[in-house]
N, C-alpha and C positions, 0 to 999 in steps of 0.2 A: 831608575833615572828620573830626575825631576823635569816635568813637562813645562812648557812655556806658560808663565803666569799671564792670564788675560788682563788686558788694561781697559780703561774706560773708553779708549778709542775703538777697541774691538767690540765693545757692547754697542757703541753708537753706530758703528758700521753695520753690525748684525740687525739692529732694530731700525735702521734707516733714519736716524734722528741726529741732532747735534750733541756734542758732549755736554753742553749746558742743559739740554733737556734730560739727559741721563742724570745729571746732578740733581736737577729739580725733583725727579721721580724718587731718588734715593733720600733726599732731604726733606721735601714737602710733597708727598705723593698726592694729596688732595688738591694741589694747585694745578695738576696736569689732567688733561682730558682722559677719561677711563680707557679709551681705545689705545691711545699712545702709552698710557701707563702700563697697560697689560703687555704691550709689545715690548717695552723696555724691560719689564720684569721677566718676561719669557726669555729674552736674550741673556739676562743676568743669570738665570737658572741654567740655561743650556751651556753657557760658557763656564760656569762656576766662578763668576767674578766676585771678588771681595774688595770693597772700597778700601783705599789706602788712606788712613787718617793722617799720616804724616805728609803725604803729597797733597791732600786737600788743605791741610793746615798751611803749607807753604804758599799755595795758590790764594787762599783767602786770608792769610795772616791770622788764622784762628785754629784752635785745636778741636772745636766741636765738643768740648768737655766743659762742664760746669761743676764747681765744687760745692759740697755741703759739709761744713765743719761743725762738730758737736764736741763739747767737753766730755770726758769719760766719767760716768756716775758709778761705775762698778770697778772695784779694786782688782787689779790683776793678780795680786798675791792671794786673793780669796778664791780664785778659780781652781777647781780640782784638777789633779793630774789627768792627762788625756793621752791615750796611745792608740795609734791606728794599726789594725791588724789586717793582713791580706788573707785571701782564701788559702794561700800556701802555708800560712803559719800553723804549726801543730799546737793546738790548745786543748786543755782538759775539757771534758764534757760539762756543760753549764756556763762556759765562758761567754756564750752568745746571748745570755739573758740572766736576769736576776729577779728575785721575789722580794718585795719590800713591804713590811707591815707599817703603814703610816698612821700614827696615832692622832695626828693633828694636821689640818690643811697647811700646805706650804705658805710662806709669806707671799703676798701679792707682789707683782712687779712694782718698782718705785714709781712715784708720780712722774718724775722726769723721763723715765724710760717709756711710760705710756704716752706722754706728750710727744716725745721725739719719734716714736714709732709712727704716729699719725702724720706728723709733719713730713717725715721721710717718704711715706707712702704717697702723699700729695706732690712732693717735689719730684719723685721718680716718675710719677704719672705725667706731670706736665713737661718734664724734660723729654721723655719719650715722645709725647705728642708733638713737640716742636723740633724733633730731630736731633736732640742733644743726648750725649752720654753723661750720666751723673756719677761723679766720683765722690765718695763719702769717706771723710776722715774723722777719727776719734782721737782726742788727746787725753792723756792721763798724767796726772802729777805735774811737777814743775816744768818738765821739758815739753809740756802740751803745745805751747806756741810754736815749737819747731815743726810740728805737723802742719799747722796752718801755713807756715812759711814755705814748707816743701810743696804743699798743694798749690800755692800761688804761682809757682813756676811752671805748673803743668795744666792750668786750666784758663779758660777765657774770663771767668768771673767766679767770685766766691761768696756763698751765703754763710753767715756766721750767726750763732745764737748770741743775743745781747750778753755782755759781760764775760763771754767765753774767751776772749782775746784782749789783752791789755790795750788801753787806748793808744799808746805810743807805737805798739806793734801794728795795730789796725791802721794807723795813719800812714805808716811806711808801706803797708801792703796796698792800701788804696791809691797810692801813687803809681803803682804798677798795673793793677787790674781793677775793674769795678767791684765794689763790695756792697752786698745787701745785708742789712742787720735785721734780725728777726726778734720779735717780742721785746722791743725796747724803744722808748722815745728818743728823738734826736737830742744830742747833748753837745751842740756846737760843732758837729762834724758836717761833712758834705757828702756822706754816703746816703744811699737810698735806704729807707726803713719800711718795714711791714710789721704792723702790730694789730691788735684787736681792741675793741671798745671795753677794756677792763673797768675803767672808772664808771662809765655810764651804766654798764651791766650791774656792777655792785651797788650803785646808788638805787637803781630800780628795785633790786632785790631787797635792799634794806627798807625801803618804803613799804614793801609787801609784809615784811616781818613785823614792822611797827604796827601795821594795821591788825595783824593777827594777834598780837600781844597787847593791844590797847595802849600802845605808845610807851610800854615799859622798856627800859634800857636793856639791850642785848649784850652778851659778851661777845668778844671778837677773837678768833683764833687766827693769828697771823703766821706767816711762813718765814723763811730765812731773810735776814735784814738786807742782803744784797740782791734780792729778787726784784728785777724791774717790774714784772707783772704784779707781784705782791704789793709793791709800792703804789701802783696805779689803782689796785683794788681798794687799798686802805684809803686813798684819796676819795674814791667814790663813796665809801662808807662814811667818812667824815662829812662829806657834803650832805648826805641824806640826814645824818644826826643833827647837823646844824640847821637844816631846813625845818626839822620837826621841833626846833626850839629846845632841844636837849643839850646837856653839858657833856662834852666829850671826856672831861675829866672823870665823869661817873661811869664810864665804860670800862669794865674789866677787860684788859688785853692779855691774852695768853699767847705763847709762841711755840711753834713746832718746826719740824724740818720737812714738811709736805708729805711725810710718810704716814701710812696707816697705823704703824706701830706708835707713832707719836700721838695720833688721835686716841688710841686706846688708853695710853698713859694718862692724857689729859682728861679723858672721860672718867676714868677711875678716880682721879683727883676731885673732879666736880661732884661725883657721887658722895665722896667722903666729906667735902667741905660745904656742899649746898648747891642746888641747881639754880642756874639763872633762868629768866623766862624764856630766853632764846640763846642759842650759840650759833654764830655765823662764822663758818670756816672759810679761809681764803683758798682752799682747794677741796676737791672731792675726796681724795685719799684720807686726809685727816678727818673729815666729816664722817666717812665710813667707819673709821676707827672709833670715833665717839659713839656711833650707833652700836658698834660691837660691845663697847663697855656698858652702855646704857641697857642693852638687851640682857646682858649677863646679870645686871643688878635689878632687873625688873622695873626700870624706869620706862614710862610710857611716852612715846613720841608720836604725835605732837602734844598730847594732852598735858603732860607734865613739863615739857620743854620742847620748843621748836628748834630744829636743826636744819641747817642749809650748808651747801658747798659751792664750788665754782670749778668749771672745766667742762662738765658733760661727758665724763667717761662712761663706758657701757655699764660698768658695775653699779653706777649710781641709779640706773633704771631697773636694776634687779635686787636692790637691797630691800630690807624689811625693817621699817617701811621704806618705800621708794623715796629717794633723796631729791628734794627740791635743789635746783642748782641753776648756774648760768652756763649755758653751753656755748663754748667758743669753737669756732670752725677750724679745728686743728689741721685737718686734711687740706682745707682751702688755704690755710696759712702757707703751707709748703708750696701749693700751686702758685699762689700769688707772688711768692719770693722768686720763683723761676720766671714767671711772666714779667715781673719788674726787671729782672736781670736781662731778659731778652730785649726788652725795650731799650735798656741802657746800652746794650751792645749795638743796637741799630741807630741810637741817637746819643753818642758818647758826650756831646756837649750840652745836652738838655739840663735844666735845673734839677737839683736833687728832689727825689720824689718821697713823699710820706704817704703810705697807704694804710688806712685803718679799716679793718673788717668788722661788720656788725656781729653782735652776739644775741642769744635768745635767753630770756628768763623762763625756765621750765619749772612750773609749779606742780609739785607732787605731794604725797601723803605726809612727808615729814614736817611740812609747814602749814598745811591747810586744816584749820580747826573748823569742824562742822557743827552746826546746831547752836 
C-alpha cells in the first residue's frame, strides 16, 4: 500500500517555519541560518520529503533545469556492440573478463572531447552550487539541431557551443528562452556570450617565439576553418607578426583537424621537407602529435625547432619535452556560462553580456632555448 506522500507544507509544519524558508533551504542553503537550515533538513529526512520539480516550476514559472548543448564529435556507427548481462544469465567461463595484448597505445581522446569534458565539469559544478539541475544534450549528424529544439522546451535557458546550432535556429530558440553562446564572438545577435582571450594569448606567445628564434618567421599550424577559437588565435598571431615588421605572406601555414594524429602527419612531412625555426600550433593536441613525429625522427626540440601549442591540457605538462602553451580556463568557461545564465534569468531585460576570461602563457621546455 502506498503511503501518503509528504508535502512542503508537512516539512514546514514539522520544522516550525514557513514554506518559503523550506524552499530557500532546498534551493540556496547558504542563505539560511545554520540552526534553521539544520531543523528544516532534519524534517526533510524524517518525513522522506522529495521536492516536486513540476510543482515548483508552476509556482516559479521555471523548471530549475539549465541545458548544455554540444555537437557530437564521435560517430555513433563507430561504437562497438554493447550487451548488458544480468547475474541470472548463463555465460561461459571467461565471459566476465578478457585479456588483450596491446602492441601500441590507444589514440588519445580528441581535442574537442578533452575541451568539452572540462567545460562540462565546470558547468555542472556551478549549476549544482546555484541549485540548478544540468541537462546535457549531444547532437549527431544532420538532425542534431532537433536535440537543441527539444531541450529548449524543457529548460529555463540553454548554453550552446559556438557554431553548433545554425544561426536561424538559434535565433528562433532565443525568442523562447535565454541563450548563452560559448567560445565564439558576437556576430550581430543579442545572446549572451562567454569566450576566452584567444587573440591576446596567441599574440603574447608569438612574441615569445620570435624572441627565442631571433625574429625568424615561424610556421603556423591552423585548425578547421570553421573554428571560432581558431580564427581568434590566428588573428592574434597575425597581430604579433605585423608588430615585428614581418611579412605574413612569408609565413608557411599548415592545416589540421585539431587531432594528435594530424600533428603526427604534419610533423612527418616537415621532417621530410625541412624544419622551420618554429612551429606554432593552434591547439595542444596537434602540437603533441608534432612532438611525437619529431622524437621518432631524432629532431631536437627546442634546439632544432621550437614547438608551441594552445589550450593547456594536462598532457602538455607531461610531454617530452614539456610543451609551451597558452592555458585557457576550460573549467571556468563552463562555470562562467552558468553564472551568466543565472544573471540573465534574474534580469531578463538587461543588455546582452559579453564575458571574456583571461588566459595564461605557460613557458616550458619546448620553446625556451638556454645558453
